[in-house]
MARLO-201777 format. One record per residue (C-alpha): residue number from 1; residue in three letters; x, y, z. Coordinates in Angstrom, 1 decimal, padded with zeros to 4 digits, m for minus. Layout:
<nodes>
{NUM; ALA; {X; Y; Z}}
...
</nodes>
This chain:
<nodes>
{1; MET; {020.3; 046.6; m019.7}}
{2; LEU; {021.3; 045.7; m023.1}}
{3; THR; {018.5; 045.5; m026.0}}
{4; LEU; {019.5; 043.8; m029.0}}
{5; LEU; {017.5; 045.0; m032.2}}
{6; LEU; {017.8; 042.4; m035.2}}
{7; GLY; {016.6; 042.2; m038.8}}
{8; GLY; {017.0; 042.5; m042.4}}
{9; ALA; {017.6; 046.0; m044.5}}
{10; ARG; {014.7; 048.4; m043.9}}
{11; SER; {013.5; 046.3; m041.3}}
{12; GLY; {012.7; 049.1; m038.7}}
{13; LYS; {015.6; 048.5; m036.4}}
{14; SER; {017.1; 051.9; m036.4}}
{15; ASP; {013.7; 053.8; m036.4}}
{16; LEU; {012.9; 052.1; m033.5}}
{17; ALA; {016.4; 052.9; m031.8}}
{18; VAL; {015.7; 056.2; m032.7}}
{19; GLU; {012.5; 056.0; m031.0}}
{20; ILE; {013.7; 054.4; m027.8}}
{21; GLY; {016.1; 057.2; m028.1}}
{22; THR; {013.6; 059.9; m028.3}}
{23; LYS; {010.7; 058.3; m025.5}}
{24; HIS; {014.0; 058.3; m023.2}}
{25; GLU; {015.1; 061.8; m023.9}}
{26; ALA; {011.5; 063.3; m023.1}}
{27; ASP; {011.8; 061.4; m019.7}}
{28; GLY; {014.9; 063.9; m019.1}}
{29; GLY; {017.5; 061.4; m019.7}}
{30; ASP; {020.3; 061.7; m022.3}}
{31; VAL; {021.5; 059.5; m025.1}}
{32; THR; {024.5; 059.1; m026.6}}
{33; PHE; {024.8; 057.6; m030.7}}
{34; ILE; {027.9; 055.1; m031.5}}
{35; ALA; {028.1; 054.9; m035.0}}
{36; THR; {030.2; 052.4; m036.4}}
{37; ALA; {030.2; 053.3; m040.5}}
{38; PRO; {033.0; 054.2; m041.8}}
{39; ARG; {033.3; 056.4; m044.8}}
{40; LEU; {034.6; 054.0; m047.3}}
{41; ASP; {033.0; 055.6; m050.7}}
{42; HIS; {030.5; 058.2; m051.8}}
{43; ASP; {027.7; 056.3; m051.2}}
{44; MET; {028.4; 055.1; m047.6}}
{45; MET; {029.3; 059.1; m046.9}}
{46; GLN; {025.7; 059.9; m048.3}}
{47; ARG; {024.2; 057.0; m045.9}}
{48; ILE; {025.8; 058.7; m043.1}}
{49; GLU; {024.9; 062.1; m043.5}}
{50; ARG; {021.4; 060.6; m043.9}}
{51; HIS; {021.3; 059.0; m040.9}}
{52; ARG; {022.6; 061.9; m039.4}}
{53; ARG; {019.8; 064.0; m040.5}}
{54; ASP; {017.0; 061.4; m039.7}}
{55; ARG; {018.1; 061.2; m035.7}}
{56; PRO; {017.9; 064.0; m033.2}}
{57; SER; {021.1; 066.0; m032.5}}
{58; TRP; {022.1; 063.8; m029.8}}
{59; PRO; {025.8; 063.9; m029.0}}
{60; THR; {027.4; 061.2; m032.1}}
{61; ILE; {030.7; 059.2; m031.6}}
{62; GLU; {031.7; 057.8; m035.1}}
{63; GLU; {034.0; 054.6; m034.1}}
{64; PRO; {033.9; 052.0; m036.7}}
{65; LEU; {036.0; 049.6; m034.4}}
{66; LEU; {036.7; 050.2; m030.8}}
{67; LEU; {033.3; 050.1; m029.1}}
{68; ARG; {034.7; 048.5; m026.1}}
{69; ASP; {037.0; 052.1; m025.3}}
{70; THR; {033.9; 054.1; m026.9}}
{71; MET; {031.6; 052.7; m024.5}}
{72; ALA; {033.9; 053.7; m021.6}}
{73; THR; {033.7; 057.0; m022.3}}
{74; VAL; {030.0; 057.4; m022.2}}
{75; PRO; {028.7; 058.3; m018.4}}
{76; ASP; {027.0; 055.6; m017.2}}
{77; GLY; {022.9; 056.1; m016.8}}
{78; GLN; {022.6; 057.7; m020.5}}
{79; LEU; {021.0; 055.7; m023.1}}
{80; LEU; {023.5; 054.3; m025.4}}
{81; ILE; {022.8; 053.6; m029.1}}
{82; ILE; {025.0; 051.7; m031.3}}
{83; ASP; {024.4; 051.2; m034.4}}
{84; CYS; {025.4; 049.0; m035.9}}
{85; ILE; {027.2; 045.5; m034.9}}
{86; THR; {026.9; 044.0; m038.6}}
{87; LEU; {029.3; 046.8; m039.4}}
{88; TRP; {031.6; 046.8; m036.8}}
{89; THR; {031.9; 043.1; m037.4}}
{90; SER; {032.6; 044.0; m040.9}}
{91; ASN; {035.2; 046.7; m040.0}}
{92; ALA; {037.1; 044.4; m037.6}}
{93; SER; {037.4; 041.7; m040.2}}
{94; TYR; {038.6; 044.2; m042.8}}
{95; ALA; {041.0; 045.4; m040.5}}
{96; GLY; {042.8; 042.1; m039.9}}
{97; TRP; {041.2; 040.8; m037.0}}
{98; SER; {041.1; 037.4; m036.7}}
{99; ASP; {037.6; 035.3; m036.2}}
{100; ASP; {038.6; 034.2; m032.7}}
{101; VAL; {040.0; 038.0; m032.2}}
{102; ILE; {036.4; 039.3; m033.3}}
{103; MET; {034.6; 036.6; m031.2}}
{104; ALA; {036.4; 037.9; m028.2}}
{105; GLU; {036.1; 041.3; m028.6}}
{106; ALA; {032.3; 040.8; m029.2}}
{107; ALA; {032.0; 038.9; m026.2}}
{108; ALA; {033.6; 041.1; m024.0}}
{109; THR; {031.8; 044.5; m025.5}}
{110; ALA; {028.4; 042.5; m025.3}}
{111; ALA; {029.0; 042.0; m021.5}}
{112; ILE; {030.0; 045.3; m021.0}}
{113; ALA; {027.0; 046.6; m023.1}}
{114; ALA; {024.8; 044.7; m020.9}}
{115; GLY; {026.5; 045.3; m017.6}}
{116; ARG; {026.1; 048.9; m017.9}}
{117; GLY; {024.3; 051.6; m015.8}}
{118; GLY; {021.6; 052.8; m018.1}}
{119; HIS; {020.2; 050.9; m021.1}}
{120; VAL; {021.9; 050.4; m024.5}}
{121; VAL; {020.3; 049.8; m027.8}}
{122; ALA; {022.4; 047.5; m030.0}}
{123; VAL; {021.5; 047.3; m033.6}}
{124; THR; {022.8; 044.6; m036.1}}
{125; ASN; {021.5; 042.4; m039.3}}
{126; GLU; {020.4; 039.1; m039.6}}
{127; VAL; {021.7; 038.0; m042.9}}
{128; GLY; {021.5; 034.4; m042.6}}
{129; LEU; {017.8; 034.7; m044.1}}
{130; GLY; {018.5; 035.9; m047.0}}
{131; VAL; {020.2; 034.4; m050.3}}
{132; HIS; {023.0; 032.1; m049.6}}
{133; PRO; {025.9; 034.1; m050.9}}
{134; GLU; {027.4; 033.2; m053.7}}
{135; THR; {031.2; 034.0; m052.9}}
{136; GLU; {033.2; 032.5; m050.2}}
{137; LEU; {033.6; 035.6; m048.6}}
{138; GLY; {030.0; 036.2; m048.3}}
{139; ARG; {029.6; 033.0; m046.6}}
{140; THR; {032.4; 033.6; m043.7}}
{141; TYR; {031.1; 036.9; m043.2}}
{142; ARG; {027.4; 035.7; m043.1}}
{143; ASP; {028.9; 033.0; m040.5}}
{144; LEU; {030.7; 035.1; m038.8}}
{145; LEU; {028.0; 037.9; m038.1}}
{146; GLY; {025.7; 034.9; m037.0}}
{147; ARG; {027.9; 034.0; m034.1}}
{148; VAL; {028.6; 037.2; m033.4}}
{149; ASN; {024.6; 038.3; m033.1}}
{150; ARG; {024.6; 034.8; m031.1}}
{151; VAL; {026.9; 036.6; m028.6}}
{152; TRP; {025.1; 039.6; m028.1}}
{153; ALA; {021.6; 037.8; m028.1}}
{154; ALA; {023.1; 035.6; m025.3}}
{155; VAL; {023.9; 038.3; m022.6}}
{156; ALA; {021.1; 040.8; m024.0}}
{157; GLN; {018.2; 040.9; m021.7}}
{158; ARG; {015.7; 041.7; m024.6}}
{159; SER; {016.5; 040.8; m028.1}}
{160; LEU; {013.9; 041.9; m030.6}}
{161; LEU; {013.5; 040.8; m034.5}}
{162; MET; {012.3; 043.3; m036.5}}
{163; ILE; {010.3; 042.6; m039.8}}
{164; ALA; {008.8; 045.2; m041.8}}
{165; GLY; {008.6; 047.8; m038.5}}
{166; ARG; {007.3; 045.5; m036.3}}
{167; ALA; {008.7; 043.8; m033.2}}
{168; LEU; {008.8; 039.7; m032.4}}
{169; ALA; {010.5; 038.9; m029.1}}
{170; LEU; {013.2; 036.5; m029.0}}
{171; HIS; {013.7; 033.8; m026.1}}
{172; ASP; {015.9; 031.3; m025.2}}
{173; PRO; {015.0; 028.2; m026.8}}
{174; TRP; {015.4; 026.6; m023.5}}
{175; GLU; {012.6; 028.3; m022.1}}
{176; PHE; {010.4; 026.1; m023.9}}
{177; LEU; {012.1; 022.9; m023.8}}
{178; PRO; {012.2; 020.5; m020.7}}
</nodes>
């Protein structure tokens, strides 16, 4: 089962993912955490350290790019938390992957996540609700991440939009349309 947690900055996405993991562990399950944040500068290193302190001492795999390969190393049945698709998309773009390659890899990775034996919780930002990006690069990234998020949401069994620590369930629009 794949749960996709979307939301803006500090909306509670990562906190909920950790809460899901904590509950799973309390019920006797194992949890593995995949972190995609690259250590690019001092600020990112501080954020990574803060996130490490804030989550339990689960096995953590730091992999900024090769999500599909990394997921394959985690035994089925474990809860797998991926935090986050937002940075993975940025990392892939920064690595020089074309939008087509990013979209293909996102689709393949999301399909594997949705089909795993065990629960996968993937965290991603919704960046399309804010201010219109001033630069072409910002607009291109916003649009790409929006498409990547749609690919993940399309295969997720559950998608939640986090706002101020509260969740709204997202539905396929065709559930409501004739």
